[in-house]
C-alpha positions in Angstrom: 115.5 111.3 118.8 114.1 107.8 118.8 110.7 106.2 118.4 109.5 104.4 121.5 107.5 101.7 119.9 104.0 101.2 118.5 101.4 103.8 119.4 98.2 102.6 117.9 96.7 100.8 114.9 93.6 102.2 113.2 91.4 99.8 111.3 87.9 99.9 109.6 84.7 98.4 110.8 81.3 98.4 109.1 79.3 97.5 112.2 80.2 99.5 115.4 77.9 97.5 117.8 79.4 94.2 116.6 82.9 95.7 116.8 82.3 96.9 120.4 81.0 93.5 121.5 84.1 91.7 120.1 86.9 94.0 121.3 85.3 94.8 124.7 83.4 91.6 125.6 85.5 88.9 123.9 89.0 90.3 123.9 88.5 92.2 127.2 89.9 95.6 126.0 88.5 98.8 127.5 86.6 101.3 125.3 88.7 104.3 126.4 87.3 106.8 123.9 84.1 107.0 121.9 84.5 109.9 119.6 84.2 110.7 115.9 86.6 110.6 112.9 87.8 114.2 113.0 88.0 114.2 109.1 84.5 112.6 108.7 82.3 113.4 111.7 79.5 111.1 110.4 81.7 108.2 111.5 82.5 106.9 115.0 86.1 106.6 116.0 86.4 104.0 118.7 89.5 103.5 120.8 90.1 100.2 122.7 93.1 100.0 125.0 94.3 99.0 128.5 92.7 100.4 131.7 94.2 103.9 131.3 94.6 104.2 127.5 98.4 103.9 127.8 100.2 104.7 124.6 101.0 101.5 122.7 97.9 99.7 123.8 95.4 101.3 121.4 93.4 99.5 118.7 91.1 102.0 117.1 88.4 101.8 114.4 86.7 104.1 112.0 83.0 103.0 111.6 82.3 103.1 107.9 79.2 101.0 107.2 79.3 101.6 103.5 82.9 100.5 103.1 83.5 97.5 100.8 85.0 94.4 102.4 88.8 94.5 102.7 90.7 92.4 100.2 94.1 91.2 101.4 97.1 91.8 99.2 100.3 93.8 99.1 100.8 97.3 100.4 98.7 96.1 103.3 98.9 96.1 107.1 97.9 92.5 107.2 97.8 91.5 110.8 97.4 93.2 114.2 99.4 91.6 116.9 98.4 91.9 120.6 100.8 91.0 123.4 99.7 88.7 126.2 101.8 87.2 129.0 103.9 84.1 128.4 101.8 81.0 129.1 98.5 82.8 128.4 97.8 81.4 125.0 96.2 78.1 126.2 93.7 80.2 128.2 93.0 82.4 125.2 92.5 79.3 122.9 89.9 78.0 125.2 88.2 81.4 125.3 88.1 81.7 121.6 86.5 78.2 121.4 84.0 79.3 124.0 83.2 82.5 122.1 83.0 80.6 118.8 85.8 82.7 117.2 87.6 81.2 114.2 91.3 80.6 115.0 94.4 78.6 114.2 96.4 76.5 116.5 99.2 78.0 118.6 102.4 78.1 116.5 105.8 79.6 116.6 106.0 82.7 114.3 109.2 84.6 114.0 110.4 83.0 117.3 107.3 83.9 119.4 104.4 81.7 120.4 101.4 83.1 118.4 97.7 82.4 118.1 96.2 83.7 114.8 92.4 84.5 114.7 90.0 86.9 113.0 87.2 89.2 114.3 83.6 88.9 112.9 84.5 91.1 109.9 87.6 89.2 109.0 90.1 91.5 110.6 93.3 89.4 111.0 94.6 89.4 114.5 97.3 87.5 116.6 97.9 87.0 120.2 101.6 86.9 120.8 103.0 85.6 124.1 105.9 87.5 125.5 107.1 88.9 128.9 109.3 91.6 127.4 108.4 94.9 129.0 107.6 97.8 126.6 109.3 101.1 127.1 107.5 103.2 129.8 104.8 103.9 130.7 103.8 100.3 131.6 100.4 99.1 130.5 97.7 98.6 133.1 95.6 95.5 132.3 91.9 95.9 132.1 90.1 93.1 133.8 86.4 93.4 132.9 84.4 90.8 131.0 85.9 87.7 132.6 89.5 88.3 131.5 91.8 88.2 134.5 94.9 90.3 134.9 97.2 87.3 134.6 96.2 86.7 130.9 94.9 90.1 129.8 96.1 91.8 126.7 99.1 94.1 127.4 99.2 96.1 124.2 100.2 96.1 120.6 102.9 94.2 118.8 104.1 92.8 116.5 102.4 94.2 113.5 102.6 92.5 110.1 103.0 94.4 106.8 102.7 92.6 103.4 104.5 94.2 100.4 105.5 93.2 96.9 109.2 94.3 97.3 110.6 94.7 100.8 113.9 96.4 100.2 112.6 100.0 99.9 110.4 99.5 102.9 113.3 98.1 104.9 115.5 101.1 103.9 112.8 103.5 105.1 112.3 101.7 108.4 116.0 101.4 109.2 117.6 104.6 107.7 114.7 107.0 108.3 112.8 105.6 111.4 115.6 103.9 113.3 114.4 100.2 113.2 117.0 97.4 113.3 116.8 94.4 111.0 116.5 91.3 113.2 116.0 88.4 110.9 115.3 87.4 107.3 114.0 84.1 106.0 113.5 83.0 102.4 109.9 81.6 101.8 107.9 80.5 98.8 107.2 83.7 96.7 109.3 86.1 98.8 110.8 86.6 102.2 109.8 87.0 105.9 111.6 89.8 107.7 111.5 91.1 111.3 112.5 94.6 112.3 112.5 96.2 115.8 112.7 99.5 117.5 115.6 99.7 120.0 114.7 98.3 123.4 110.9 98.2 122.8 110.8 94.5 122.2 107.6 93.0 120.8 105.9 96.4 121.5 108.1 97.9 118.7 108.3 95.0 116.3 107.2 94.9 112.6 107.1 91.7 110.6 107.3 92.2 106.8 106.0 89.6 104.5 107.4 90.0 101.0 105.0 88.3 98.5 105.8 89.0 94.8 102.7 87.4 93.3 99.9 88.9 95.5 97.6 91.5 94.0 97.2 95.0 95.4 95.1 95.1 98.5 91.7 96.8 98.5 91.1 98.7 101.7 87.8 98.3 103.4 86.0 97.0 106.4 87.9 94.2 108.1 91.2 95.8 107.1 93.7 98.2 108.7 93.9 101.9 107.7 97.3 102.9 109.3 99.8 102.1 111.9 101.3 104.8 114.3 104.6 104.9 116.2 105.3 106.7 119.5 107.1 110.0 119.9 107.8 111.2 123.4 106.5 114.8 123.2 105.9 117.8 121.0 109.6 118.7 120.8 110.5 115.3 119.6 107.5 115.4 117.2 108.9 118.6 115.6 112.3 117.0 115.2 110.7 114.1 113.3 108.9 116.6 111.1 112.2 118.2 110.3 113.8 114.8 109.6 111.0 113.9 107.1 111.3 117.3 105.4 115.1 117.0 105.1 114.6 113.5 103.6 112.1 114.8 101.1 109.3 112.7 102.4 105.8 114.1 101.6 103.8 114.4 104.8 100.7 115.9 106.4 102.6 118.3 108.7 101.6 118.1 112.4 97.9 117.6 113.0 96.4 118.3 116.4 94.1 115.4 117.3 93.6 116.8 120.8 94.4 113.5 122.5 97.8 113.4 120.7 99.6 115.1 117.9 99.9 113.3 114.6 102.2 113.3 111.6 101.3 111.2 108.5 103.3 109.9 105.6 103.5 106.9 103.3 106.4 104.4 103.2 107.7 103.4 99.7 105.1 100.6 99.2 102.3 103.0 100.0 101.4 101.9 103.5 100.2 104.9 105.7 102.4 105.5 108.7 101.8 108.0 111.5 104.0 109.4 114.2 101.9 110.2 117.3 102.9 111.9 120.6 102.3 110.0 123.9 100.2 112.9 125.3 98.1 114.7 126.3 96.2 111.4 126.5 92.6 110.3 126.7 92.0 111.7 130.2 92.4 115.2 128.7 88.6 115.6 128.6 87.3 112.7 130.8 88.2 111.2 134.2 90.1 107.9 133.9 87.2 106.2 135.8 84.7 107.1 133.1 86.7 106.9 129.9 84.6 105.9 126.9 81.2 106.2 128.7 80.0 109.2 126.6 80.6 110.7 123.2 83.7 112.8 123.5 84.4 115.6 121.1 87.6 117.7 120.9 87.0 121.4 121.6 86.9 122.5 118.0 84.0 120.0 117.4 82.1 120.7 120.6 80.0 123.6 119.2 78.7 121.1 116.6 77.7 118.4 119.1 74.0 118.4 118.4 74.3 118.0 114.6 77.1 115.4 115.1 75.1 113.3 117.5 72.0 113.5 115.2 74.1 111.9 112.4 75.3 108.9 114.5 73.6 105.6 115.2 73.3 105.3 119.0 75.9 103.1 120.5 75.6 101.7 124.0 79.1 101.7 125.4 78.4 100.8 129.0 
């Protein structure tokens, strides 16, 4: 019973059209599912991924226009990493310049060439160059919008967490979830640590920034809501539920999200984690060729389609 790597990261936007333009037309990701937040059907839930919505490639957003701006701090998922092929960062730097996207220079971060930048709402992102393959299934690069396959985003990783005290988080990740501690460096005001899942490489990597003096984060638009890790199937998912129960970890129980099954809990510093199954996948209700073209609703919401659509601002996803 092992986790296979990162499954998805869910963040918050306050402007769905701007969000769609950036992640589809600037970063070249595919909108593979346009649906609603199943716990708040007044809000879109947008899923961007590779060509097929392969597990481990999803960056998703709740659209909450009334959310306050995110304030960075501790107990925060502070940066979303996106993997690109080795040698691709020069091309991406030029693209960000062309698209007038604020960015840093390419630098070595935890041993990997990395390009930090932000989306229009201040969401902190990184392109990380690596040719390490994730655990199967392999991503299928999406090549629309002027981003060629040779440089296209391959999926998630590494993800950065910022906490006030790292030790309890490290214990949860290593002793409960099966991460291995890779490195630890003393820095001003704390430590930088790297942890990794088995053979998943960068697709299963967490970077932990321990920062003693930072304030508590305030979650809002331009920030991350939660991070999810891959479980192979329903049987494995139930084993993970049993493991959490035996460890006395409060959790949501298994929640059927139709496209995958979810299990939510918080690590000791309060960051929301999810374990999510690889399947059934986004083609459960749409052909792969037309993923994301229409508003998709899971079966239990389908009878309410008319009222749900009436409460949403139209979003042209083609």
